[in-house]
VOMI-607292 format. One record per residue: x, y, z of N, C-alpha, C in turn. Coordinates in steps of 0.02 Angstrom, whole numbers, padded with zeros to 5 digits, always signed. Example, Ala and Ser with C-alpha at 12.3 -4.5 7.8 and 13.67 -1.06 7.14 Angstrom:
<sites>
+00660-00284+00390+00615-00225+00390+00660-00165+00390 +00642-00112+00354+00684-00053+00357+00645+00002+00394 
</sites>
This chain:
<sites>
+03027-01163+00586+02970-01118+00642+02959-01027+00625 +03036-01014+00619+03053-00939+00631+03016-00935+00562 +03033-00931+00494+03018-00942+00442+02935-00940+00435 +02923-00987+00454+02856-00996+00477+02801-00930+00490 +02827-00918+00555+02790-00843+00602+02834-00782+00551 +02853-00819+00478+02861-00731+00465+02925-00678+00468 +02994-00728+00495+03041-00692+00520+03088-00710+00448 +03125-00653+00433+03191-00678+00375+03229-00706+00421 +03247-00764+00394+03300-00796+00437+03357-00804+00390 +03410-00800+00402+03482-00787+00409+03533-00843+00434 +03546-00882+00400+03587-00944+00443+03667-00926+00446 +03717-00926+00475+03777-00903+00470+03821-00959+00480 +03870-00976+00449+03929-01031+00456+04017-00994+00464 +04028-01033+00496+04087-01014+00520+04139-01043+00465 +04216-01007+00468+04271-01023+00433+04289-01100+00464 +04337-01126+00395+04365-01179+00434+04328-01244+00419 +04258-01261+00430+04233-01320+00395+04222-01314+00332 +04193-01394+00322+04210-01414+00256+04162-01374+00208 +04096-01319+00232+04066-01282+00216+04085-01196+00171 +04153-01201+00215+04180-01134+00221+04249-01138+00216 +04280-01148+00155+04345-01159+00144+04383-01102+00089 +04348-01058+00061+04378-01011+00024+04402-00968+00057 +04463-00934+00004+04519-00876+00032+04525-00837-00023 +04518-00770-00021+04553-00754-00095+04628-00744-00102 +04666-00768-00039+04734-00771-00056+04757-00845-00028 +04730-00867+00016+04763-00950+00052+04752-00983+00032 +04765-01071+00013+04741-01096+00016+04744-01176+00072 +04691-01172+00101+04670-01214+00173+04707-01288+00171 +04705-01311+00100+04740-01383+00082+04813-01377+00097 +04848-01308+00075+04925-01302+00086+04952-01241+00124 +04899-01189+00145+04934-01135+00188+04910-01143+00254 +04968-01156+00294+04954-01146+00368+04919-01088+00380 +04933-01029+00370+04900-00970+00374+04843-00973+00385 +04793-01003+00336+04730-01011+00336+04704-01038+00390 +04741-01075+00430+04711-01102+00493+04734-01055+00563 +04767-01009+00552+04797-00969+00622+04722-00930+00642 +04682-00973+00662+04642-00933+00708+04604-00984+00732 +04560-00958+00791+04516-00987+00842+04428-00921+00847 +04406-00977+00885+04345-00940+00891+04364-00860+00890 +04404-00831+00927+04381-00775+00945+04398-00743+00890 +04454-00747+00828+04432-00720+00761+04359-00711+00726 +04364-00768+00727+04291-00777+00690+04241-00729+00720 +04251-00713+00776+04192-00679+00845+04206-00610+00822 +04269-00595+00815+04281-00510+00798+04290-00494+00723 +04293-00540+00696+04285-00517+00626+04264-00545+00580 +04235-00612+00568+04180-00653+00548+04097-00626+00562 +04101-00632+00619+04024-00617+00623+04005-00572+00630 +04046-00516+00649+04034-00437+00637+04003-00417+00570 +04054-00454+00509+04038-00436+00453+03967-00478+00430 +03974-00522+00453+03881-00559+00429+03830-00503+00464 +03852-00492+00526+03775-00441+00562+03758-00371+00517 +03827-00339+00493+03833-00280+00463+03794-00305+00361 +03832-00361+00332+03793-00373+00280+03732-00386+00287 +03702-00424+00351+03635-00438+00349+03591-00364+00348 +03617-00337+00396+03577-00260+00400+03577-00204+00342 +03639-00222+00320+03655-00176+00261+03598-00211+00204 +03596-00289+00191+03558-00310+00156+03492-00300+00154 +03443-00297+00212+03377-00295+00241+03369-00213+00246 +03406-00178+00259+03387-00093+00266+03365-00096+00350 +03393-00142+00390+03356-00152+00463+03397-00104+00486 +03424-00072+00554+03446-00064+00606+03466-00106+00665 +03411-00158+00664+03441-00203+00721+03434-00295+00708 +03454-00342+00729+03423-00405+00733+03415-00438+00784 +03376-00498+00771+03350-00566+00825+03421-00595+00815 +03460-00632+00879+03517-00679+00863+03486-00735+00914 +03507-00801+00873+03486-00850+00919+03556-00903+00892 +03563-00932+00958+03612-00982+00932+03631-01040+00965 +03676-01084+00947+03681-01137+00992+03739-01182+01008 +03764-01200+01070+03830-01197+01079+03852-01164+01062 +03906-01171+01026+03965-01110+01013+03962-01077+00961 +03900-01056+00940+03873-01004+00908+03855-00981+00951 +03836-00975+01009+03832-00924+01060+03893-00900+01095 +03940-00936+01107+04008-00909+01109+04034-00861+01070 +04026-00863+01026+04040-00790+00960+04002-00744+00979 +03950-00751+00998+03907-00704+01008+03946-00642+01082 +03940-00689+01128+03978-00671+01167+04037-00619+01196 +04080-00648+01140+04150-00616+01121+04140-00562+01090 +04098-00574+01024+04082-00510+00976+04049-00466+01019 +04014-00471+01060+03970-00406+01116+04007-00382+01169 +04050-00424+01191+04107-00404+01240+04174-00352+01213 +04172-00395+01165+04248-00346+01130+04237-00300+01090 +04175-00296+01061+04151-00252+01017+04078-00223+01015 +04070-00177+01090+04022-00160+01126+03980-00128+01074 +03988-00089+01049+03952-00057+00969+03900-00090+00919 +03925-00167+00943+03897-00223+00895+03809-00233+00962 +03812-00195+01020+03765-00242+01041+03704-00193+01039 +03710-00135+01009+03661-00085+00988+03638-00117+00900 +03655-00165+00883+03649-00191+00828+03628-00259+00841 +03595-00281+00887+03564-00346+00918+03518-00319+00946 +03459-00364+00940+03398-00328+00996+03384-00369+01054 +03403-00437+01016+03398-00479+01100+03434-00540+01055 +03467-00572+01115+03503-00653+01112+03467-00708+01130 +03446-00746+01112+03416-00812+01158+03469-00869+01127 +03506-00897+01200+03547-00937+01197+03534-00993+01211 +03530-01048+01162+03510-01105+01178+03586-01169+01165 +03596-01171+01233+03637-01233+01269+03709-01175+01274 +03719-01117+01289+03768-01087+01298+03840-01111+01329 +03879-01091+01289+03971-01132+01298+04009-01061+01301 +04021-01078+01380+04070-00998+01386+04102-01039+01455 +04086-01055+01502+04125-01062+01569+04107-01176+01568 +04176-01185+01564+04141-01252+01536+04201-01299+01567 +04230-01291+01631+04253-01312+01693+04216-01363+01703 +04174-01376+01716+04154-01457+01760+04085-01476+01697 +04113-01502+01644+04069-01528+01612+04067-01599+01628 +04023-01636+01602+04020-01695+01622+04033-01747+01565 +04041-01752+01496+04035-01768+01472+04095-01802+01446 +04102-01858+01451+04166-01904+01448+04226-01879+01395 +04202-01887+01336+04222-01859+01272+04257-01793+01287 +04243-01759+01306+04275-01680+01327+04331-01675+01370 +04302-01725+01424+04348-01718+01484+04420-01755+01455 +04407-01811+01404+04459-01839+01353+04502-01786+01312 +04454-01754+01270+04486-01681+01238+04537-01655+01287 +04498-01632+01334+04542-01590+01388+04599-01623+01405 +04591-01669+01421+04669-01702+01437+04721-01708+01372 +04688-01722+01326+04740-01702+01262+04747-01650+01238 +04721-01602+01268+04732-01516+01256+04788-01486+01234 +04853-01523+01305+04921-01499+01335+04969-01530+01255 +04953-01590+01249+05010-01655+01200+04980-01593+01128 +04913-01614+01120+04882-01559+01043+04928-01487+01045 +04934-01471+01101+04957-01376+01099+05062-01389+01098 +05063-01433+01114+05132-01444+01109+05168-01474+01028 +05109-01507+01007+05125-01526+00937+05093-01489+00890 +05046-01424+00912+05031-01360+00896+05105-01327+00880 +05143-01319+00921+05196-01270+00922+05247-01286+00874 +05255-01371+00883+05300-01408+00806+05298-01387+00744 +05215-01386+00738+05202-01414+00661+05158-01332+00628 +05137-01298+00669+05110-01237+00654+05029-01242+00640 +04997-01201+00639+04917-01217+00631+04928-01255+00575 +04865-01309+00582+04814-01366+00555+04748-01360+00550 +04717-01406+00522+04646-01443+00525+04636-01467+00577 +04596-01485+00619+04569-01537+00664+04516-01560+00649 +04523-01636+00655+04446-01675+00643+04409-01648+00587 +04459-01657+00523+04407-01640+00442+04376-01704+00431 +04315-01684+00405+04247-01741+00402+04279-01802+00377 +04340-01799+00327+04362-01865+00310+04379-01898+00362 +04405-01894+00416+04434-01918+00446+04398-01926+00534 +04462-01957+00586+04417-01987+00650+04336-02006+00648 +04303-01955+00678+04227-01976+00701+04198-01991+00615 +04209-01962+00581+04177-01924+00532+04172-02013+00473 +04249-02030+00502+04271-02080+00475+04219-02142+00472 +04235-02135+00545+04207-02201+00565+04120-02189+00549 +04085-02141+00581+04016-02153+00561+03999-02168+00496 +04060-02152+00451+04025-02162+00373+03996-02241+00364 +04078-02281+00401+04045-02342+00401+03998-02381+00470 +03996-02355+00510+03959-02361+00558+03871-02346+00573 +03855-02306+00528+03795-02249+00563+03769-02238+00483 +03772-02276+00419+03732-02256+00371+03683-02317+00366 +03635-02292+00320+03582-02333+00292+03612-02379+00251 +03575-02463+00282+03589-02524+00271+03654-02566+00290 +03684-02520+00345+03751-02540+00379+03726-02604+00447 +03785-02655+00435+03757-02695+00493+03788-02700+00557 +03787-02629+00584+03822-02596+00624+03766-02544+00660 +03742-02607+00731+03696-02581+00750+03684-02505+00762 +03627-02471+00772+03619-02392+00761+03632-02372+00840 +03635-02415+00904+03621-02383+00947+03730-02372+00972 +03764-02400+00918+03846-02381+00947+03851-02303+00890 +03819-02306+00869+03802-02219+00842+03764-02174+00889 +03731-02206+00938+03698-02169+00981+03732-02153+01044 +03802-02206+01051+03845-02217+01120+03899-02137+01088 +03898-02133+01037+03957-02079+01011+03936-02027+01031 +03868-02020+01030+03824-01950+01020+03823-01946+01096 +03812-01995+01129+03775-01991+01192+03838-01967+01219 +03882-01998+01233+03965-01983+01267+03972-01917+01253 +03956-01885+01216+03974-01825+01197+03925-01785+01238 +03860-01800+01223+03802-01728+01221+03770-01763+01275 +03765-01800+01306+03705-01835+01354+03664-01895+01328 +03628-01943+01360+03609-01994+01336+03535-01955+01356 +03484-01962+01287+03396-01959+01295+03366-02036+01253 +03351-02075+01323+03291-02123+01265+03263-02117+01199 +03246-02041+01200+03220-02016+01160+03216-01988+01096 +03297-01998+01076+03319-01976+01025+03284-01997+00961 +03297-01950+00892+03244-01985+00848+03316-02008+00807 +03303-02075+00817+03397-02115+00773+03375-02125+00705 +03285-02114+00676+03312-02102+00614+03349-02056+00565 +03380-02013+00627+03423-01924+00599+03484-01953+00616 +03500-01997+00641+03574-02036+00652+03604-02029+00598 +03611-02054+00524+03640-02073+00468+03645-01973+00455 +03588-01941+00437+03594-01874+00406+03675-01825+00468 +03643-01849+00527+03669-01801+00569+03762-01824+00565 +03759-01887+00576+03835-01908+00556+03856-01923+00500 +03834-01870+00460+03862-01867+00386+03879-01796+00376 +03866-01742+00434+03886-01684+00426+03923-01666+00499 +03924-01710+00533+03957-01686+00622+04005-01728+00613 +04087-01705+00650+04099-01649+00631+04122-01616+00573 +04128-01568+00559+04138-01552+00490+04197-01504+00489 +04239-01511+00546+04303-01473+00540+04300-01436+00571 +04377-01387+00609+04379-01331+00642+04453-01334+00634 +04487-01277+00666+04573-01254+00675+04587-01285+00729 +04636-01310+00745+04678-01353+00791+04659-01303+00852 +04690-01250+00817+04680-01182+00882+04631-01172+00906 +04563-01174+00894+04508-01176+00932+04506-01227+00956 +04490-01282+00937+04489-01359+00998+04550-01339+01038 +04599-01328+01034+04649-01302+01111+04612-01234+01138 +04594-01197+01100+04554-01142+01147+04500-01184+01192 +04460-01209+01177+04426-01257+01221+04448-01284+01259 +04500-01320+01243+04524-01360+01300+04564-01308+01342 +04583-01244+01355+04607-01220+01391+04551-01177+01418 +04492-01161+01407+04460-01150+01454+04431-01205+01493 +04423-01268+01489+04399-01321+01523+04456-01323+01583 +04513-01323+01559+04553-01327+01624+04567-01253+01657 +04549-01207+01632+04555-01140+01682+04505-01125+01727 +04448-01158+01699+04388-01116+01716+04357-01065+01689 +04386-01033+01645+04397-00953+01649+04363-00955+01568 +04320-00884+01555+04327-00864+01479+04345-00829+01446 +04403-00847+01436+04456-00776+01430+04500-00826+01363 +04526-00758+01331+04550-00740+01256+04615-00816+01253 +04626-00824+01199+04676-00895+01181+04750-00883+01259 +04767-00925+01257+04838-00927+01303+04893-00948+01272 +04937-00907+01247+05005-00915+01201+05074-00930+01254 +05042-00951+01312+05092-00964+01357+05115-00891+01380 +05157-00895+01447+05177-00843+01462+05221-00789+01420 +05256-00787+01385+05287-00752+01361+05267-00740+01277 +05207-00790+01267+05175-00751+01203+05103-00706+01237 +05081-00715+01306+05051-00694+01312+05064-00618+01326 +05129-00599+01339+05161-00553+01373+05160-00513+01296 +05181-00532+01226+05180-00509+01176+05111-00494+01169 +05076-00541+01165+05006-00516+01138+04959-00471+01179 +04951-00476+01231+04911-00443+01279+04964-00392+01322 +05029-00404+01321+05042-00362+01376+05043-00386+01459 +05036-00444+01460+05017-00482+01517+05031-00566+01519 +05043-00583+01586+05073-00631+01581+05014-00686+01557 +04960-00681+01595+04907-00706+01559+04853-00691+01531 +04820-00738+01494+04751-00714+01440+04721-00684+01482 +04665-00616+01436+04629-00563+01487+04566-00608+01474 +04521-00628+01520+04454-00636+01532+04415-00578+01475 +04356-00610+01445+04328-00560+01411+04283-00526+01456 +04251-00473+01440+04210-00412+01482+04151-00427+01480 +04117-00475+01499+04053-00486+01489+04012-00450+01522 +04030-00391+01562+03992-00334+01567+03995-00284+01525 +04017-00284+01476+04012-00262+01421+03966-00245+01371 +03900-00295+01386+03869-00344+01346+03795-00304+01380 +03760-00263+01337+03696-00223+01345+03625-00258+01305 +03671-00318+01254+03598-00345+01230+03558-00385+01275 +03496-00366+01260+03479-00404+01329+03465-00492+01286 +03496-00548+01357+03498-00588+01336+03471-00643+01374 +03429-00710+01356+03405-00756+01381+03435-00822+01363 +03461-00864+01420+03488-00919+01429+03434-00979+01419 +03438-01040+01395+03391-01096+01408+03454-01144+01401 +03436-01184+01440+03470-01253+01455+03433-01306+01475 +03482-01349+01488+03445-01430+01506+03487-01470+01549 +03440-01500+01581+03480-01553+01650+03523-01609+01622 +03510-01627+01546+03527-01690+01527+03580-01675+01483 +03603-01586+01481+03661-01586+01452+03745-01596+01478 +03772-01625+01447+03841-01656+01481+03889-01581+01460 +03871-01560+01407+03923-01503+01386+03915-01432+01410 +03848-01408+01420+03833-01358+01478+03779-01376+01520 +03808-01355+01591+03774-01382+01629+03742-01317+01673 +03691-01342+01703+03666-01280+01747+03685-01245+01796 +03746-01271+01821+03787-01227+01851+03813-01169+01819 +03862-01175+01777+03898-01152+01722+03843-01101+01688 +03787-01129+01679+03745-01061+01650+03723-01018+01691 +03715-01027+01769+03708-00982+01823+03768-00938+01821 +03825-00960+01794+03880-00919+01806+03877-00869+01771 +03870-00911+01707+03870-00842+01650+03809-00778+01649 +03776-00807+01693+03715-00751+01699+03735-00707+01745 +03747-00718+01789+03785-00689+01846+03858-00642+01818 +03882-00677+01762+03932-00627+01749+03903-00567+01707 +03860-00581+01680+03828-00559+01617+03787-00486+01657 +03756-00515+01718+03741-00437+01756+03659-00422+01734 +03651-00350+01730+03595-00353+01699+03563-00376+01623 +03619-00377+01578+03587-00411+01517+03572-00481+01512 +03577-00525+01567+03552-00583+01562+03495-00566+01616 +03419-00564+01575+03378-00567+01572+03325-00646+01595 +03354-00701+01620+03328-00730+01618+03364-00801+01620 +03381-00846+01654+03376-00930+01633+03310-00956+01640 +03319-01012+01567+03250-01055+01579+03311-01126+01556 +03260-01160+01605+03283-01226+01595+03230-01278+01565 +03252-01315+01513+03185-01355+01480+03173-01406+01523 +03098-01412+01511+03050-01459+01561+03055-01527+01556 +03098-01555+01495+03096-01632+01484+03162-01646+01514 +03165-01677+01571+03236-01712+01613+03263-01750+01562 +03278-01763+01525+03303-01805+01467+03342-01761+01383 +03321-01694+01379+03320-01656+01359+03404-01663+01344 +03451-01650+01299+03512-01655+01297+03533-01604+01235 +03598-01587+01248+03636-01526+01216+03616-01530+01129 +03620-01576+01110+03608-01627+01033+03536-01595+01016 +03477-01607+01069+03424-01596+01053+03398-01540+01048 +03429-01477+01052+03436-01425+01042+03399-01413+00984 +03449-01448+00929+03444-01447+00869+03402-01475+00835 +03412-01571+00864+03378-01606+00842+03336-01657+00871 +03295-01609+00921+03261-01666+00975+03194-01645+00937 +03151-01701+00937+03084-01709+00927+03035-01663+00959 +03047-01639+01028+03018-01595+01070+03035-01552+01054 +03090-01538+01013+03118-01456+01034+03069-01400+00997 +03025-01398+00947+02984-01364+00923+02934-01324+00992 +02897-01368+01031+02862-01340+01083+02901-01342+01160 +02955-01373+01156+03013-01352+01225+03055-01280+01200 +03063-01302+01164+03114-01239+01145+03097-01188+01106 +03081-01191+01036+03072-01156+00979+03019-01093+00988 +02968-01110+01022+02914-01083+01019+02935-01035+01081 +02968-01046+01132+03006-01003+01170+03041-00945+01159 +03084-00966+01110+03125-00928+01080+03089-00844+01029 +03036-00888+01000+02994-00840+00969+02948-00795+01009 +02917-00822+01066+02900-00777+01122+02951-00721+01135 +03012-00751+01149+03060-00707+01158+03067-00638+01111 +03083-00657+01049+03084-00615+01010+03015-00576+01000 +02974-00587+01002+02904-00567+01006+02909-00517+01057 +02947-00515+01104+02947-00472+01180+02976-00397+01146 +03048-00406+01108+03097-00359+01090+03095-00326+01008 
</sites>
């Protein structure tokens, strides 16, 4: 829709998934150092490089930024840690923003949070590695369960997604094979651990290396919170009541922490709208995307 409205659309991708595994020196198949990153590193190195590249290529002095889920987390980290990038973003429209995640409803995410500590212990033993590569875990299961012609009913695939993102009786089930062939696409174990830490702590802060590691990295016993009051870019937060990953309470908390940068929170009018519907929902163009375009037009 943005392209149809005349916007020059650039789509970012983060390191570590199956579509972004290149490196000038390191081999992700063999070098653990490749995987020594979390969302923090993506936000302070990769995302600024994307922004600068786009502005250099287009000759513009600023861009419009919209993201979904963790794509918004990267924006929040970048603009809080590198305040100069606030001048390069005209407005940010955040779809299902992930920041404070201590009271999510998703049973799958609660299980993941429970396993964060054992995985962190394993990480300390074996070092950085890949988590949830597309060839394994949910993706492997989905290749058997969710492909066209499968003997397994689609409702099983629906349940996997519903357990993660929330139930929606209007989900476009014909998209399931395509969605499950790309999701999850893989990330670093450190990314997963960091998210689990946020769920357990109730903070939106940097990676927790433990008391000694934190003193080494940050000069203090606990990891520092991200300074959201550094953000001056106008921010709009769009959320839905049926999102099991991003709750209304956490969205309001984020808006409060953003202060004057938060220009408003908007709840999707359809109560059944869930986390994945922001990307795949049949009603998303009318319920969400037209609002995004309207907010861009204001700035």
